[in-house]
ROLUMKE-461939 format. One line per 5 residues: number of its first residue (from 0); their letters; for each residue x, y, z of N, C-alpha, C, CB. Coordinates in Angstrom, 2 decimals. Atoms other than C-alpha are relative to their C-alpha. Glycine has a CB too. Layout:
# residues N
NUM	a	X:Y:Z:X:Y:Z:X:Y:Z:X:Y:Z  ...
//
This chain:
# residues 79
0	mlgep	-1.40:-0.32:-0.13:-91.15:184.60:62.56:0.78:-0.62:-1.14:0.55:-0.46:1.35  -0.78:0.50:1.12:-88.75:184.25:59.69:1.19:-0.79:0.51:0.46:1.14:-0.89  -1.15:0.79:-0.36:-86.07:181.59:59.83:1.28:0.60:-0.58:-0.17:-1.45:-0.46  -1.28:-0.42:0.56:-82.42:181.91:58.91:-0.08:-0.08:-1.53:1.17:-0.89:0.54  -0.02:0.10:1.46:-81.82:182.65:55.23:0.81:-1.21:-0.44:0.59:1.29:-0.62
5	eytmn	-0.75:1.11:0.56:-80.58:179.82:53.07:0.88:0.55:-1.10:-0.94:-1.13:-0.54  -0.95:-0.52:0.96:-77.45:180.65:51.14:0.38:-1.06:-1.01:1.25:0.52:0.71  -0.41:0.90:1.06:-76.35:179.15:47.86:1.52:-0.07:-0.06:-0.58:0.45:-1.36  -1.43:0.13:0.21:-72.91:177.98:46.85:0.54:1.24:-0.71:0.32:-1.27:-0.81  -0.42:-1.21:0.71:-72.73:180.98:44.51:0.18:1.16:0.98:-1.04:0.38:-1.09
10	elfaq	-0.09:-1.07:-0.99:-73.38:183.33:47.43:1.19:-0.22:0.94:-1.29:0.08:0.82  -1.15:0.29:-0.85:-70.76:181.57:49.56:1.30:0.40:-0.70:0.04:-1.49:0.38  -1.21:-0.36:0.73:-68.11:181.97:46.87:0.13:1.52:-0.13:0.00:-0.65:-1.39  -0.04:-1.46:0.06:-69.04:185.63:46.46:0.43:0.56:1.36:-1.39:0.57:-0.41  -0.36:-0.44:-1.34:-68.78:186.08:50.25:1.49:-0.20:0.27:-0.83:-0.76:1.05
15	lglds	-1.42:0.31:-0.17:-65.31:184.51:50.12:0.89:0.82:-0.95:0.25:-1.49:-0.23  -0.77:-0.82:0.93:-64.29:186.95:47.38:0.49:-0.77:-1.21:1.15:0.61:0.70  -0.38:0.84:1.14:-64.07:184.24:44.73:-1.01:0.15:-1.12:0.12:-1.48:0.43  0.92:0.00:1.14:-65.59:184.01:41.27:-1.16:-0.91:0.36:0.71:-0.47:-1.32  1.16:0.76:-0.46:-69.12:182.83:41.99:-0.87:-0.56:-1.12:-0.84:0.87:0.87
20	sdeai	0.75:0.63:1.09:-70.20:181.60:38.57:0.03:-1.52:0.20:0.59:0.40:-1.40  0.05:1.46:-0.14:-71.23:177.94:38.40:1.25:-0.65:-0.56:-1.25:-0.56:-0.70  -1.19:0.57:0.65:-68.35:177.18:36.05:1.24:0.20:0.88:0.22:0.64:-1.39  -1.16:-0.29:-0.85:-65.78:178.85:38.32:-0.03:-0.83:1.28:0.05:1.50:0.35  0.13:0.81:-1.21:-67.11:177.03:41.38:0.39:-1.44:-0.29:-1.45:0.07:0.54
25	ntfie	-0.34:1.38:0.36:-66.91:173.66:39.64:1.49:-0.16:-0.27:-0.79:-0.44:-1.23  -1.44:0.04:0.27:-63.38:174.42:38.43:0.79:0.07:1.29:0.41:1.15:-0.94  -0.67:-0.14:-1.29:-62.29:175.53:41.90:-0.05:-1.33:0.76:-0.65:1.12:0.84  0.17:1.25:-0.74:-63.65:172.34:43.44:0.83:-1.11:-0.64:-1.49:-0.41:0.04  -0.79:1.02:0.70:-62.03:170.12:40.78:1.50:0.19:0.26:-0.28:0.05:-1.50
30	knala	-1.42:-0.28:-0.15:-58.64:171.83:41.18:0.48:-0.07:1.45:0.31:1.37:-0.57  -0.37:-0.08:-1.41:-58.69:171.89:44.99:-0.56:-1.13:0.84:-0.45:1.31:0.56  0.52:1.13:-0.76:-59.97:168.47:45.98:0.91:-0.28:1.19:-0.12:-1.27:-0.89  -0.73:0.22:-1.24:-58.94:167.68:49.55:0.13:-1.50:0.28:-0.70:0.70:1.17  -0.18:1.37:-0.45:-57.53:164.46:50.92:-1.04:-0.32:1.06:1.44:-0.23:0.54
35	keekl	1.04:0.44:-0.93:-59.92:162.44:53.05:0.21:0.55:1.41:-0.05:-1.51:0.04  -0.29:-0.42:-1.37:-58.17:163.43:56.29:0.21:1.51:0.15:1.22:-0.71:0.50  -0.24:-1.45:-0.06:-57.69:167.12:55.38:-1.29:0.74:0.35:0.57:0.51:-1.35  1.17:-0.77:-0.42:-60.07:169.46:57.17:-0.16:1.23:-0.89:0.13:0.43:1.48  0.32:-1.14:0.86:-61.78:172.14:55.11:0.68:1.27:0.46:-1.50:0.21:-0.06
40	tesni	-0.50:-1.29:-0.50:-60.74:175.00:57.35:1.50:0.00:0.27:-0.73:0.36:1.26  -1.45:0.06:-0.19:-57.14:173.80:57.66:0.74:-0.07:-1.33:0.38:-1.20:0.85  -0.61:0.09:1.32:-56.52:173.61:53.93:0.71:1.30:-0.35:-1.05:-0.33:-1.06  -0.74:-1.18:0.43:-53.99:175.97:52.38:-0.61:0.67:-1.24:1.44:-0.37:-0.29  0.65:-0.63:1.16:-56.43:176.84:49.57:-0.66:1.33:0.37:-1.05:-0.95:-0.59
45	wtdnq	0.69:-1.21:-0.46:-57.88:179.67:51.70:0.98:1.07:0.45:-0.94:-0.34:1.14  -0.74:-1.09:-0.62:-56.57:183.06:52.64:-0.36:-0.03:1.49:-0.35:1.40:-0.65  0.31:-0.05:-1.43:-56.50:183.84:56.36:-1.42:0.49:0.25:1.00:0.89:0.73  1.35:-0.54:-0.18:-59.70:185.89:56.05:-1.08:-1.00:-0.40:-0.17:1.28:-0.81  0.97:1.02:0.44:-61.51:183.16:54.12:-0.10:-1.11:1.05:0.41:-0.58:-1.37
50	rmflq	-0.03:1.06:-1.00:-60.43:180.54:56.64:-0.73:0.44:1.27:1.45:-0.39:0.33  0.64:-0.52:-1.20:-61.55:182.72:59.55:-1.52:0.05:-0.18:0.54:1.40:0.33  1.44:-0.04:0.27:-64.97:183.27:57.94:-0.60:-1.40:0.09:-0.28:0.62:-1.38  0.52:1.36:0.00:-65.47:179.55:57.35:-0.02:-0.58:1.41:0.85:-0.89:-0.92  -0.06:0.52:-1.37:-64.37:178.64:60.89:-1.06:0.65:0.89:1.39:0.24:0.59
55	eewqk	0.96:-0.70:-0.86:-66.49:181.31:62.58:-1.44:-0.39:-0.31:0.17:1.50:-0.14  1.37:0.34:0.39:-69.63:180.53:60.61:-0.32:-1.45:0.37:-0.21:0.22:-1.51  0.20:1.40:-0.36:-69.19:176.79:61.18:-0.21:-0.14:1.51:1.21:-0.87:-0.46  0.10:0.10:-1.46:-68.65:177.22:64.93:-1.29:0.59:0.53:1.19:0.69:0.64  1.25:-0.63:-0.43:-71.67:179.50:65.26:-1.21:-0.80:-0.44:-0.09:1.42:-0.54
60	daawv	1.10:0.74:0.60:-73.76:176.96:63.35:-0.96:1.00:-0.63:-0.73:-0.89:1.07  0.73:-1.13:0.58:-74.86:180.04:61.45:-0.72:-0.39:-1.29:0.95:1.16:-0.27  0.79:0.21:1.22:-76.99:180.41:58.36:0.85:-0.58:-1.13:-0.62:1.31:-0.46  -0.88:0.50:1.07:-73.96:179.57:56.21:0.36:-1.47:0.16:1.26:0.82:-0.04  -0.55:1.31:-0.31:-73.33:176.18:57.82:-0.41:-1.07:-1.01:-0.44:-0.42:1.38
65	etide	0.42:1.03:0.97:-75.37:174.09:55.36:0.78:0.13:-1.30:-1.50:0.11:-0.27  -0.74:-0.22:1.24:-73.62:175.64:52.38:1.48:-0.34:0.19:-0.16:1.45:-0.48  -1.38:0.36:-0.29:-70.20:175.28:54.01:0.14:-1.51:0.07:0.47:0.65:1.33  -0.01:1.47:-0.05:-71.02:171.63:54.71:-0.05:-0.59:-1.40:-1.17:-0.53:0.85  0.08:0.47:1.39:-71.97:171.14:51.07:1.36:0.18:-0.69:-1.11:0.77:-0.78
70	lnvrl	-1.32:-0.23:0.58:-68.65:172.69:50.01:1.00:-1.02:0.52:0.48:1.43:0.30  -0.89:1.00:-0.61:-66.81:170.39:52.43:-0.18:-1.35:-0.68:-0.27:-0.12:1.51  0.28:1.28:0.64:-68.50:167.34:50.92:0.52:0.00:-1.44:-1.52:-0.30:0.03  -0.41:-0.07:1.40:-67.81:168.47:47.36:1.53:0.05:-0.15:-0.62:1.23:-0.67  -1.46:-0.05:0.06:-64.12:169.14:48.14:0.66:-1.30:0.47:0.51:1.15:0.84
75	hpsa	-0.51:1.31:-0.45:-63.73:165.60:49.58:-0.62:-1.11:-0.85:-0.32:-0.24:1.51  0.65:0.99:0.86:-64.66:163.43:46.59:0.33:-1.45:0.37:0.40:0.25:-1.43  -0.39:1.37:-0.33:-62.83:160.38:47.97:-0.46:-0.44:1.39:1.49:-0.14:-0.09  0.43:0.32:-1.38:-64.42:160.50:51.42:-1.21:-0.91:-0.01:-0.32:1.27:0.78
//
């Protein structure tokens, strides 16, 4: 039986409708660093659709959750 697919950060950004090149991802993360107490899915950096996708996938503990967690860590450099 095959397990859940593993998604990359590039695929997550593409899914969110954002530029998914490595350079664009790094720039996005640098420009949108979140405060320690700011939750990823409550940040104003997302559109409503992006926020909904992130929340739903996180709550389902879906195949995207590891990549979303990685993005959360990378957006909280001071945590």
